[in-house]
C-alpha positions as CSV (number, residue, x, y, z in Angstrom):
1,M,0.0,0.1,-0.2
2,E,1.6,3.2,-1.1
3,R,2.7,5.9,2.0
4,D,2.3,9.4,2.3
5,V,6.1,10.6,2.2
6,C,7.1,13.8,4.6
7,I,9.7,16.2,4.5
8,C,10.6,17.0,7.8
9,A,13.3,19.3,7.6
10,T,15.6,20.6,5.1
11,A,18.9,22.6,5.6
12,R,21.5,24.0,2.9
13,T,24.8,25.9,3.4
14,S,25.3,29.0,1.7
15,F,26.4,29.0,-2.1
16,G,29.9,30.4,-2.2
17,A,31.2,32.2,-5.3
18,F,34.1,30.0,-8.0
19,N,37.1,30.2,-5.7
20,G,35.8,32.4,-3.0
21,K,34.8,31.4,0.6
22,L,33.8,27.9,0.6
23,S,36.6,27.1,-2.1
24,S,38.6,25.3,1.5
25,L,35.9,22.8,1.8
26,S,35.6,20.0,-0.3
27,A,32.3,18.7,-1.3
28,V,31.9,16.0,1.1
29,Q,32.2,18.6,3.9
30,L,29.9,20.9,2.7
31,G,27.4,17.6,2.2
32,G,28.2,16.6,5.8
33,E,27.3,20.7,6.8
34,A,23.9,20.3,5.4
35,I,23.4,16.5,6.8
36,K,24.1,17.6,10.2
37,A,22.1,21.1,10.4
38,A,18.9,18.7,8.8
39,I,19.3,16.1,11.4
40,A,19.4,18.4,13.8
41,R,16.3,20.6,12.7
42,A,14.0,17.3,12.0
43,G,14.6,16.9,15.7
44,L,17.0,13.4,15.3
45,Q,20.0,14.5,17.3
46,G,21.1,11.5,19.2
47,Q,19.1,9.3,17.1
48,E,21.0,9.5,13.8
49,H,20.8,5.3,13.8
50,A,17.1,6.1,13.2
51,V,18.3,6.8,9.6
52,D,18.0,4.0,7.2
53,E,19.5,5.1,4.0
54,V,21.2,8.2,2.3
55,F,20.9,9.5,-1.2
56,F,23.2,12.3,-2.0
57,G,24.0,13.6,-5.6
58,N,27.3,14.6,-6.5
59,V,28.4,15.0,-10.1
60,L,32.6,16.2,-10.2
61,S,33.5,12.9,-7.8
62,S,36.9,13.0,-9.4
63,N,39.7,13.3,-6.3
64,L,37.5,12.8,-3.8
65,G,37.9,9.4,-2.8
66,Q,35.7,6.5,-2.6
67,A,31.6,6.5,-1.7
68,P,31.4,10.5,-1.8
69,A,27.8,9.9,-0.2
70,T,29.1,7.9,2.7
71,Q,31.9,10.5,3.3
72,A,29.3,13.2,3.4
73,A,27.0,11.3,5.6
74,L,30.1,10.2,8.3
75,N,30.8,13.8,8.3
76,G,27.4,14.8,9.0
77,G,27.5,12.6,12.1
78,L,25.5,9.7,10.5
79,P,26.8,6.1,11.8
80,N,28.6,3.6,9.7
81,S,25.5,1.0,9.7
82,V,23.8,3.6,7.3
83,P,24.0,2.9,3.5
84,C,24.5,5.7,1.3
85,T,24.1,6.0,-2.5
86,T,25.7,8.4,-4.5
87,V,23.9,9.6,-7.5
88,N,24.7,11.4,-10.3
89,K,22.0,12.7,-12.9
90,V,24.5,16.1,-13.8
91,C,22.7,18.8,-12.6
92,S,19.2,17.2,-11.6
93,S,21.4,14.6,-9.2
94,G,20.4,16.1,-5.9
95,M,16.7,16.1,-7.1
96,K,16.7,12.5,-8.5
97,A,18.6,11.7,-4.8
98,V,15.6,13.1,-3.4
99,M,13.1,11.1,-5.7
100,L,14.9,7.6,-5.0
101,A,14.3,8.4,-0.9
102,D,10.8,9.0,-1.4
103,L,10.3,6.0,-3.6
104,S,12.2,3.9,-1.3
105,I,9.9,5.0,1.8
106,R,6.8,5.2,-0.4
107,T,7.2,1.6,-1.2
108,G,8.2,0.7,2.2
109,L,11.7,0.1,2.2
110,N,12.8,2.8,4.3
111,E,11.3,4.9,7.3
112,I,13.1,7.6,7.3
113,V,16.0,8.9,4.9
114,V,18.4,11.3,4.1
115,A,19.3,13.0,0.9
116,G,20.3,15.9,-1.5
117,G,23.2,17.2,-3.0
118,M,27.0,18.3,-2.9
119,E,29.6,20.1,-5.3
120,S,32.5,21.9,-4.9
121,M,33.2,23.3,-8.4
122,S,36.2,24.9,-7.0
123,N,38.0,22.0,-6.5
124,A,37.1,19.9,-9.5
125,P,40.8,18.9,-10.3
126,Y,42.4,19.0,-13.9
127,Y,43.4,15.6,-15.6
128,A,46.4,14.6,-17.3
129,P,45.2,12.3,-20.2
130,K,47.4,9.2,-21.8
131,V,50.0,9.9,-18.9
132,R,49.0,6.5,-17.3
133,S,50.1,4.9,-20.9
134,G,53.2,7.1,-21.1
135,L,53.7,10.4,-22.9
136,R,56.9,9.9,-25.6
137,I,57.6,13.1,-27.3
138,G,55.8,16.7,-27.2
139,D,53.7,18.8,-25.2
140,A,50.8,16.9,-23.1
141,Q,47.4,18.5,-22.5
142,L,45.5,19.0,-19.2
143,V,41.5,18.6,-19.1
144,D,39.2,20.9,-16.8
145,G,37.7,18.3,-15.0
146,M,34.7,20.3,-14.1
147,I,34.1,21.4,-17.7
148,K,34.7,18.0,-19.3
149,D,32.4,16.3,-16.9
150,G,30.0,18.7,-15.8
151,L,29.4,21.6,-18.1
152,W,30.5,20.0,-22.0
153,D,27.9,18.1,-24.1
154,P,29.3,15.1,-25.4
155,Y,26.9,14.4,-27.9
156,L,27.5,17.6,-30.1
157,N,30.9,17.8,-28.8
158,V,29.8,21.7,-27.2
159,H,29.4,23.6,-24.1
160,M,25.9,23.7,-22.9
161,G,26.2,27.4,-23.3
162,Q,26.1,26.5,-27.2
163,C,22.3,24.8,-26.3
164,G,21.2,27.6,-24.5
165,E,21.9,29.8,-27.7
166,L,20.2,27.2,-30.0
167,C,17.2,27.3,-27.1
168,A,17.4,31.6,-27.7
169,S,17.5,31.3,-31.2
170,R,14.3,28.8,-31.5
171,Y,12.5,30.6,-29.6
172,G,13.1,34.2,-30.0
173,I,14.2,35.1,-26.9
174,S,17.0,38.1,-26.7
175,R,19.9,39.3,-25.1
176,E,18.1,42.3,-23.7
177,Q,15.3,39.9,-22.5
178,Q,18.2,37.3,-21.0
179,D,19.9,40.3,-19.6
180,D,16.4,41.6,-17.8
181,H,15.7,38.2,-16.5
182,A,19.3,37.9,-14.6
183,I,18.8,41.5,-13.1
184,E,15.1,40.3,-11.7
185,S,16.7,37.1,-10.4
186,H,19.0,39.2,-8.7
187,A,16.5,41.4,-7.1
188,R,14.4,39.1,-6.1
189,A,17.4,37.3,-4.4
190,R,18.8,40.6,-2.7
191,M,15.0,41.1,-1.4
192,A,14.7,37.8,0.1
193,M,17.8,38.2,1.9
194,A,16.9,41.4,3.3
195,Q,13.9,40.4,4.5
196,G,15.8,37.5,6.5
197,W,13.9,35.0,4.4
198,T,16.9,33.0,2.6
199,A,18.6,33.2,6.1
200,R,16.1,30.7,7.2
201,E,17.2,27.8,4.3
202,I,21.1,28.6,5.6
203,T,22.9,26.7,8.7
204,P,26.1,29.0,9.0
205,I,29.9,27.0,8.6
206,R,33.1,28.4,10.3
207,V,35.7,28.4,7.9
208,G,38.8,29.5,9.8
209,D,38.0,32.1,12.0
210,A,35.0,33.3,9.2
211,V,31.4,32.2,9.9
212,V,29.7,32.2,6.2
213,D,25.9,32.4,6.5
214,S,25.0,33.9,3.1
215,D,25.0,33.4,-0.7
216,E,28.4,34.8,-2.4
217,G,26.3,35.7,-5.9
218,P,23.9,38.7,-5.2
219,A,26.7,40.7,-3.8
220,K,28.7,39.9,-6.5
221,F,26.6,41.1,-9.0
222,N,27.3,44.2,-11.2
223,L,24.4,45.7,-13.0
224,E,26.6,48.4,-14.6
225,K,28.9,45.6,-16.3
226,L,25.8,43.4,-17.3
227,R,24.7,44.9,-20.7
228,R,28.6,45.1,-21.7
229,L,29.2,41.8,-21.5
230,R,30.3,39.8,-24.1
231,P,28.8,36.7,-25.4
232,A,30.1,33.7,-23.9
233,F,29.7,30.8,-26.2
234,Q,29.2,32.4,-29.9
235,N,30.7,36.0,-32.0
236,E,26.8,37.2,-32.2
237,G,25.4,34.9,-29.4
238,T,23.2,36.2,-26.7
239,V,24.1,34.0,-23.6
240,T,26.6,35.8,-21.2
241,A,28.2,35.2,-18.3
242,G,25.8,37.6,-16.3
243,N,22.4,35.5,-17.6
244,A,23.9,32.0,-17.0
245,S,24.6,31.0,-13.5
246,P,27.9,31.1,-11.7
247,L,30.2,28.5,-11.2
248,T,29.6,27.5,-7.5
249,D,30.1,25.4,-4.2
250,G,27.2,24.6,-1.7
251,A,25.2,21.4,-0.4
252,A,21.4,20.7,0.5
253,A,19.6,18.1,2.7
254,L,16.4,17.2,3.1
255,V,15.2,14.7,5.7
256,L,12.3,12.3,4.5
257,C,10.1,10.0,6.7
258,S,6.9,8.4,6.2
259,R,4.0,10.3,7.9
260,Q,3.9,7.0,10.4
261,A,7.4,7.4,11.4
262,A,6.8,11.1,11.9
263,Q,4.0,10.4,14.3
264,E,5.4,7.9,16.4
265,R,8.8,9.8,16.9
266,G,7.3,13.4,16.8
267,L,9.1,14.5,14.0
268,P,7.6,17.7,12.2
269,I,6.2,17.8,9.2
270,Q,7.0,20.7,6.5
271,A,5.5,19.2,3.2
272,V,4.3,16.2,1.8
273,I,5.5,14.9,-1.6
274,R,2.7,14.6,-3.7
275,S,4.4,13.4,-7.6
276,Q,7.5,13.2,-9.2
277,A,8.9,12.6,-12.6
278,D,11.4,12.6,-15.0
279,A,10.9,13.3,-18.7
280,N,13.9,13.3,-21.3
281,Q,14.4,14.4,-25.1
282,A,17.6,15.1,-28.0
283,P,20.4,16.0,-25.5
284,E,20.8,19.6,-27.3
285,W,17.3,20.1,-26.1
286,F,17.9,20.2,-22.6
287,T,17.2,23.7,-21.9
288,T,13.1,22.9,-22.6
289,T,12.6,19.7,-20.7
290,P,11.6,20.4,-17.6
291,A,8.2,22.3,-19.5
292,L,8.4,18.4,-20.0
293,A,9.0,16.9,-16.6
294,A,6.5,19.9,-14.5
295,P,3.4,18.9,-16.3
296,K,3.9,15.2,-15.9
297,A,4.5,15.8,-12.4
298,V,1.6,18.1,-11.7
299,A,-0.8,15.2,-13.5
300,R,0.6,12.6,-11.4
301,A,-0.2,14.7,-8.4
302,G,-4.1,14.6,-9.6
303,L,-3.7,18.7,-10.4
304,E,-4.1,20.8,-12.6
305,M,-1.4,23.7,-13.7
306,G,-3.2,26.4,-12.2
307,D,-3.5,24.5,-8.9
308,I,0.4,25.4,-8.2
309,D,1.1,28.2,-6.3
310,V,5.0,28.6,-6.6
311,W,7.1,27.5,-9.3
312,E,11.2,26.9,-8.8
313,I,12.7,26.2,-12.5
314,N,16.5,25.9,-12.4
315,E,18.4,29.4,-14.1
316,A,21.2,27.3,-15.7
317,F,20.8,29.9,-17.8
318,S,18.2,32.8,-18.1
319,V,16.7,31.6,-21.4
320,V,15.7,27.9,-19.8
321,D,13.8,29.5,-17.5
322,L,12.3,32.1,-19.9
323,A,11.5,29.1,-22.4
324,C,9.8,26.8,-19.9
325,S,7.7,29.6,-18.9
326,Q,6.8,30.5,-22.2
327,L,6.1,26.7,-23.0
328,T,3.7,26.2,-20.0
329,Q,2.5,29.6,-20.1
330,L,3.1,30.5,-16.4
331,D,2.8,33.3,-14.1
332,R,6.3,34.7,-14.1
333,S,5.4,36.5,-10.7
334,K,4.9,32.9,-9.4
335,V,8.5,31.7,-10.5
336,N,11.6,31.7,-8.5
337,M,10.1,34.2,-6.2
338,H,13.0,34.9,-4.2
339,G,15.5,34.2,-6.6
340,G,16.9,31.6,-8.8
341,S,20.2,30.2,-10.0
342,V,21.5,33.2,-12.3
343,A,21.6,35.1,-8.6
344,L,22.4,32.8,-5.9
345,G,24.4,30.3,-7.8
346,H,24.5,26.7,-9.2
347,P,26.6,24.0,-7.6
348,I,25.6,21.1,-10.1
349,G,25.3,18.4,-7.6
350,A,23.5,20.4,-5.2
351,S,20.8,22.4,-7.0
352,G,17.7,20.2,-7.7
353,A,17.9,19.6,-3.8
354,R,18.1,23.2,-3.0
355,L,15.0,24.0,-5.8
356,L,12.9,21.8,-2.8
357,V,14.5,23.6,-0.1
358,T,13.8,26.7,-1.3
359,L,10.1,25.7,-2.6
360,I,9.3,24.7,0.9
361,N,10.8,27.9,2.3
362,V,8.7,30.1,-0.3
363,L,5.7,28.2,0.2
364,Q,5.9,29.0,3.8
365,V,6.8,32.5,3.7
366,H,3.9,33.6,1.1
367,R,1.1,31.3,2.4
368,G,1.2,28.6,-0.9
369,K,-0.2,25.1,-0.6
370,Y,1.1,23.4,-3.9
371,G,4.6,24.2,-5.1
372,C,6.4,22.4,-8.3
373,A,10.0,22.4,-8.7
374,S,11.8,21.3,-12.1
375,I,15.3,21.3,-12.9
376,C,17.1,20.5,-16.6
377,N,19.9,18.2,-16.6
378,G,22.8,17.1,-19.5
379,G,21.7,14.5,-21.6
380,G,18.2,15.8,-23.0
381,G,16.5,14.9,-19.2
382,A,14.6,17.1,-16.5
383,S,13.2,15.8,-13.3
384,S,10.4,17.5,-11.5
385,M,8.7,17.0,-7.9
386,V,5.3,18.7,-6.6
387,I,4.8,18.7,-2.9
388,E,2.4,20.4,-0.4
389,I,3.1,22.4,2.4
390,C,1.6,21.5,6.1
391,G,0.6,24.8,6.9
392,T,1.0,23.7,10.7
393,S,4.4,23.3,10.2
394,Q,7.6,26.1,11.0
395,P,10.8,25.7,9.9
396,A,13.1,25.1,13.0
397,R,16.2,27.2,13.3
398,L,19.4,26.3,15.3
């Protein structure tokens, strides 16, 4: 018999700029911080043995060592007895981890599961191909592991930003529209930070003598330079560093449980997962796949698109959000209400989980009921989830 799956608690680190304030921490250290905070907010401190399993997203796993999810779980205070699985669905990794956790509880395999994602793009290594087999004559080449495994379309052999240009061309989305979108994303992010809303999501982290407790991206935004930036991927293109998500470090975690387990242990219930869905199309059109996955998830929840109060669509590029909103005819005032990844950043293994953390927060702040999060990923895919907020729940603070 299918069971209700509840989200008991969420937490995320602040999102650090590339080579910024969090760059001294590895992905598994960041993941551990998010897990530790989510466990505490769920009221499971001292009861870590109650966690049945961990699913955690990570894309740039090279040089992290074996089993990154296990490392993060141990860093987060979970015991050795908890099975852990690392999930790589490129940018959808963090959300897919939550989807797997949802299924494991829904089918009765587990009662309490921790899920989320982590990434340190600053610490992604360079590769030295052919060194193992021996370099005999001439120069050697280093390959940027971050671009190779995280940002490169191997099907067309182009940077994923080129796919953003394809999208802009097909749907007639101009450079000006994308820049305007970036400006709006940053304005919303700054507003949410000023109101203290974003702080509800974040667990502060001590790095050396400093405490890092806010996202770096919005503070680095330069409105004057935005319009003057050169296209990043085509000479006459529209996608720039300013209307694309910045390279970022960060992690996010959620504690999921069955309704029965929540009631028996007296755990908070912030939201109930109503559905999930994946979609796929040709790899170069990953940019619009959220427009396929989101309606699929909404329909599986037994809802209409108009029933959704808040939308979170990952802003891999401004053009992704603009195109998907256009294709699904969304009310833009309900999409990424506290700013999106163009402003906050996109640590690729973590962003899918961050969308869900933010979605719950936005629904609570603005007293919504239903929310949908959707994120595209390389290979032509996208993942989407629908949640229903529990009106009596309040996010716990450490």
